C-alpha positions as CSV (number, residue, x, y, z in Angstrom):
1,M,-25.7,4.4,20.1
2,G,-23.1,3.0,22.9
3,I,-21.0,4.4,25.3
4,Y,-17.3,3.7,25.7
5,T,-14.4,4.2,28.1
6,W,-10.6,3.9,27.8
7,G,-8.7,5.8,29.9
8,D,-9.5,8.9,31.5
9,F,-12.1,9.3,28.5
10,R,-16.3,8.3,28.1
11,A,-17.9,8.8,24.7
12,E,-20.6,7.6,23.1
13,I,-20.0,6.0,19.6
14,D,-23.3,6.0,16.6
15,E,-21.6,2.5,16.4
16,E,-23.8,1.9,13.2
17,A,-23.2,5.1,11.5
18,T,-19.2,4.2,12.3
19,R,-19.2,1.1,10.7
20,A,-21.2,2.2,7.0
21,W,-18.3,4.6,6.8
22,Y,-15.7,2.2,7.1
23,E,-17.1,-0.3,4.7
24,K,-17.4,2.1,2.1
25,A,-13.7,4.0,3.0
26,E,-10.7,2.6,0.9
27,E,-7.6,1.5,3.3
28,W,-5.3,5.1,4.1
29,D,-3.1,4.9,0.7
30,C,0.0,7.0,1.6
31,T,3.2,4.9,-0.1
32,C,5.8,6.7,2.0
33,G,7.9,4.4,4.4
34,H,7.1,5.5,7.2
35,C,3.5,5.0,6.2
36,R,3.8,2.0,4.2
37,N,5.2,0.2,7.6
38,F,2.2,1.0,9.5
39,M,-0.4,-0.9,7.0
40,L,2.2,-3.4,7.3
41,L,1.3,-3.5,11.3
42,A,-1.8,-3.1,11.1
43,E,-2.2,-5.6,8.6
44,E,-0.9,-8.0,11.5
45,R,-2.3,-7.0,13.6
46,R,0.6,-6.0,15.8
47,L,-1.1,-2.8,17.0
48,P,-2.4,-2.1,20.7
49,K,-4.5,-4.6,22.2
50,E,-7.3,-2.3,23.7
51,L,-7.6,-0.2,20.3
52,L,-8.0,-3.5,18.0
53,E,-10.9,-4.5,20.6
54,I,-12.3,-1.1,20.1
55,L,-11.8,-1.6,16.6
56,D,-13.1,-4.8,16.0
57,K,-16.1,-3.9,18.5
58,L,-16.8,-1.2,15.9
59,G,-16.3,-3.7,12.8
60,V,-13.6,-0.9,11.8
61,S,-10.8,-2.5,10.1
62,P,-6.9,-1.3,11.9
63,E,-6.0,-0.7,7.9
64,K,-8.8,2.2,7.3
65,A,-7.3,4.5,9.8
66,S,-8.7,8.7,8.8
67,Y,-5.0,9.8,9.2
68,V,-1.5,8.5,9.6
69,C,1.0,10.6,10.4
70,E,5.0,9.7,11.7
71,L,6.3,12.0,14.1
72,Y,9.6,11.0,16.1
73,D,12.4,8.1,15.1
74,K,13.8,6.7,17.8
75,A,16.6,3.7,17.8
76,E,14.1,1.2,15.7
77,K,10.9,2.3,17.0
78,I,8.6,5.4,15.0
79,C,6.4,7.6,16.8
80,Y,3.0,7.7,15.2
81,Q,-0.3,9.6,15.5
82,V,-3.0,7.7,14.0
83,N,-6.8,8.9,14.1
84,Y,-9.7,6.8,13.6
85,R,-12.5,8.9,13.0
86,L,-15.9,7.7,14.8
87,A,-19.6,9.1,14.8
88,G,-21.0,10.4,17.9
89,R,-19.2,12.8,20.7
90,V,-17.0,12.7,24.0
91,L,-18.9,12.8,27.1
92,E,-16.0,13.0,29.1
93,G,-12.4,13.4,29.3
94,P,-9.3,16.0,29.9
95,E,-9.8,19.0,27.4
96,K,-5.6,18.6,27.4
97,A,-3.5,15.9,28.3
98,A,0.6,15.6,27.6
99,F,1.6,13.0,25.0
100,P,3.8,10.9,27.1
101,L,7.5,10.4,24.8
102,G,7.9,6.6,25.2
103,E,4.7,5.4,26.1
104,I,1.5,5.1,24.4
105,G,-0.7,8.4,24.6
106,L,-4.6,8.9,23.7
107,L,-6.3,12.2,23.1
108,C,-9.8,12.1,21.9
109,G,-11.3,15.3,20.2
110,R,-12.1,17.0,16.6
111,E,-9.9,17.4,14.1
112,T,-10.1,18.2,10.4
113,A,-6.7,17.0,9.9
114,P,-7.6,14.1,7.5
115,G,-8.8,14.4,4.4
116,S,-9.9,11.2,3.9
117,A,-12.6,12.0,6.6
118,D,-14.6,14.8,4.8
119,D,-17.7,13.1,4.0
120,F,-18.0,12.0,7.8
121,P,-21.3,11.8,9.1
122,E,-21.8,14.6,12.3
123,P,-21.4,14.8,14.9
124,F,-18.0,12.8,15.0
125,F,-14.6,12.6,17.0
126,D,-11.5,11.6,16.4
127,L,-9.7,8.8,18.0
128,M,-5.9,9.7,18.1
129,Y,-3.1,7.4,19.0
130,F,0.1,7.7,19.9
131,L,2.4,4.8,19.5
132,W,5.7,3.8,19.6
133,L,6.0,1.4,17.0
134,P,8.7,-1.1,15.4
135,W,10.5,-0.8,12.1
136,I,9.5,-3.9,10.6
137,D,9.3,-2.9,7.0
138,H,13.3,-3.8,5.6
139,I,12.7,-1.6,2.4
140,P,14.8,1.3,2.9
141,L,12.8,4.9,3.1
142,G,12.1,7.1,0.6
143,P,10.3,9.0,-1.2
144,H,8.0,6.9,-4.5
145,E,4.4,7.0,-6.0
146,I,2.5,4.2,-7.4
147,I,-0.5,5.6,-9.9
148,L,-2.6,2.5,-9.1
149,S,-6.0,3.1,-11.3
150,S,-8.6,0.3,-12.6
151,D,-10.6,-0.3,-15.5
152,L,-13.0,-3.3,-14.0
153,E,-15.9,-3.1,-11.6
154,E,-14.7,-5.4,-8.9
155,D,-13.4,-4.6,-5.4
156,T,-8.9,-4.5,-6.2
157,S,-8.5,-3.1,-2.8
158,E,-6.6,-6.7,-0.9
159,L,-4.7,-6.5,-4.8
160,E,-3.5,-3.0,-4.5
161,S,-2.3,-3.1,-1.3
162,L,-0.4,-6.1,-2.0
163,L,1.3,-3.9,-5.6
164,R,1.8,-1.3,-3.6
165,R,4.6,-3.8,-1.2
166,V,5.5,-5.7,-3.9
167,I,6.8,-2.8,-6.2
168,P,8.5,-0.9,-4.1
169,A,10.4,-3.5,-2.6
170,A,11.1,-5.3,-6.2
171,L,13.0,-1.5,-6.8
172,S,14.8,-1.1,-3.9
173,I,16.2,-4.9,-4.5
174,E,17.1,-4.6,-7.4
175,G,19.4,-1.2,-6.0
176,V,17.6,1.9,-7.5
177,T,18.4,4.7,-4.7
178,V,16.2,7.6,-6.7
179,P,12.9,9.1,-5.5
180,W,11.0,6.8,-9.2
181,E,6.9,6.5,-9.8
182,V,5.3,3.8,-11.2
183,D,2.2,3.3,-13.6
184,V,-0.3,1.0,-13.2
185,L,-3.7,-0.1,-14.4
186,L,-5.4,-3.7,-13.6
187,T,-7.8,-4.6,-15.9
188,D,-8.7,-7.9,-18.0
189,D,-8.6,-9.5,-21.0
190,A,-10.4,-7.8,-22.9
191,G,-8.5,-4.5,-21.5
192,I,-5.1,-6.0,-22.1
193,H,-6.4,-7.5,-25.0
194,A,-7.1,-3.6,-26.8
195,I,-3.7,-1.9,-25.8
196,N,-1.9,-4.9,-27.4
197,L,-3.5,-4.1,-30.5
198,A,-3.1,-0.4,-30.1
199,Q,0.4,-0.2,-29.0
200,R,2.2,-3.5,-30.1
201,G,0.0,-4.9,-33.1
202,V,-0.5,-8.1,-30.9
203,D,-3.8,-8.8,-31.5
204,Q,-4.3,-11.3,-28.4
205,P,-4.5,-10.9,-24.8
206,T,-1.5,-11.8,-22.4
207,D,-1.1,-11.2,-19.0
208,V,1.3,-8.8,-18.2
209,L,2.5,-5.5,-20.4
210,S,5.1,-2.9,-19.3
211,F,6.1,0.1,-20.8
212,P,9.5,1.5,-19.6
213,M,10.5,5.0,-19.5
214,L,14.0,5.4,-19.8
215,E,16.3,3.4,-22.1
216,L,18.4,1.3,-19.4
217,T,19.9,-1.9,-19.9
218,P,20.2,-4.9,-17.0
219,G,22.4,-3.3,-13.9
220,D,21.6,0.1,-14.9
221,K,20.0,2.4,-12.4
222,P,18.1,5.2,-13.4
223,L,19.4,8.4,-12.3
224,A,18.3,12.0,-10.1
225,A,19.5,13.5,-13.7
226,D,16.3,11.5,-15.5
227,A,13.6,13.0,-12.5
228,D,10.8,15.0,-13.5
229,P,11.9,18.4,-13.4
230,G,7.9,18.9,-11.9
231,T,7.5,15.8,-9.4
232,G,11.3,15.3,-8.1
233,L,10.6,11.6,-9.2
234,V,12.2,9.5,-12.1
235,P,9.1,8.2,-14.1
236,L,10.2,4.5,-14.4
237,G,7.1,3.8,-16.5
238,D,3.9,2.0,-16.4
239,M,2.7,-2.0,-16.4
240,V,-0.8,-3.5,-17.4
241,L,-2.3,-6.3,-15.2
242,N,-4.5,-8.5,-16.8
243,L,-6.5,-10.0,-13.3
244,D,-8.0,-12.4,-15.5
245,R,-4.5,-14.3,-16.1
246,V,-3.8,-13.2,-12.5
247,K,-6.8,-16.0,-11.5
248,S,-6.3,-18.5,-14.2
249,Q,-2.7,-18.6,-14.1
250,G,-2.7,-18.7,-10.2
251,E,-4.7,-22.1,-10.3
252,E,-3.4,-23.6,-13.3
253,Y,0.2,-23.4,-11.4
254,G,-1.3,-24.2,-8.1
255,H,-0.1,-21.1,-6.1
256,G,-3.1,-19.1,-6.0
257,P,-3.6,-15.3,-7.2
258,K,-1.2,-13.2,-4.7
259,R,1.9,-14.9,-5.7
260,E,0.6,-14.8,-9.1
261,A,0.0,-10.6,-8.9
262,A,4.0,-10.4,-7.3
263,Y,6.0,-12.6,-9.6
264,L,3.8,-10.9,-12.3
265,A,4.4,-7.0,-11.0
266,V,7.8,-8.1,-10.2
267,H,8.4,-9.4,-13.9
268,S,6.9,-6.2,-15.2
269,V,9.4,-4.4,-12.6
270,L,12.7,-6.1,-14.1
271,H,11.3,-5.1,-17.4
272,L,11.1,-1.0,-17.0
273,L,14.6,-1.2,-15.8
274,G,15.7,-2.6,-19.3
275,Y,15.4,-6.1,-18.6
276,D,14.1,-8.5,-21.4
277,H,13.6,-12.4,-22.7
278,M,13.5,-12.1,-25.9
279,D,15.7,-15.1,-26.7
280,E,15.2,-18.2,-24.4
281,G,19.2,-18.6,-23.5
282,P,21.6,-16.5,-20.9
283,M,18.7,-13.3,-21.3
284,K,16.1,-14.7,-19.9
285,A,17.8,-17.3,-17.1
286,Q,19.3,-13.8,-15.6
287,M,15.5,-12.0,-15.6
288,R,14.2,-15.8,-14.2
289,T,16.7,-15.6,-11.5
290,R,16.5,-12.1,-10.7
291,E,12.8,-12.7,-10.4
292,E,12.9,-16.1,-7.9
293,A,15.8,-13.9,-5.6
294,I,13.4,-11.1,-5.6
295,L,10.3,-13.2,-4.3
296,A,12.7,-14.9,-2.3
297,Q,13.3,-12.5,-0.5
298,L,10.0,-10.9,0.2
299,G,8.9,-14.2,1.3
300,I,6.7,-14.6,-0.9
301,T,6.6,-18.9,-2.3
302,R,5.1,-21.1,-4.9
303,G,3.7,-23.0,-1.5
């Protein structure tokens, strides 16, 4: 147990229980524009110093907030409520506190909103920060959904975070403005080999597979009329990413697995939008040009 003081609050925190829960917890996984922007800020550690110092001492990753919510927009800043659930109890502090607009606000209290923390050890309280944070995500705001799944035993959370950034960016750069949905499966040589054989009659593994839902040609854009009435999202299709090839090709080409995964994701997005490379001429060159342009805008280089 440790005693922590910040502002008018004094709390007793069970550091071991808190650290144990966050070690198994996943990162905040909402992919809406506001949450995506928060995750970029968290990954770059552009949160208040006092908050980062507390999280670092407790061994809590800033990306593993138990609740994130956008409250207000003001010019190029967004006001967020960000919660981190902590094992322990508040010893001293005001019963109520007004949120100071334009400034960093802080509250401590027991909240029920974070569904991601339902199994948190008792007793607990929420460290709730109200933060004005800059907008650093160049991707326009808009509803979409990336359904990520994996048939692998290894931890793929870092790769999943990358894909949640790259896929929306690629679609935005290509001018897709309708709400959309993409299904992504992470697998290995054996898994993609089986899919290749069953779906395409190809008896070998490949690095990535794309299964477009719409019949588009390069330059076409999906339309709102293509949306699923049940979800309001346009289903663009499925992609299957082979992590064995991500690792081996990243090493072979000398740019590492992160750049290789980003390249394959962009390549697959373009397939979903009707691009192809069946010839060795203009079609392949057109697709390659778009791939490099998108990766350049994302700042993902070969270096």
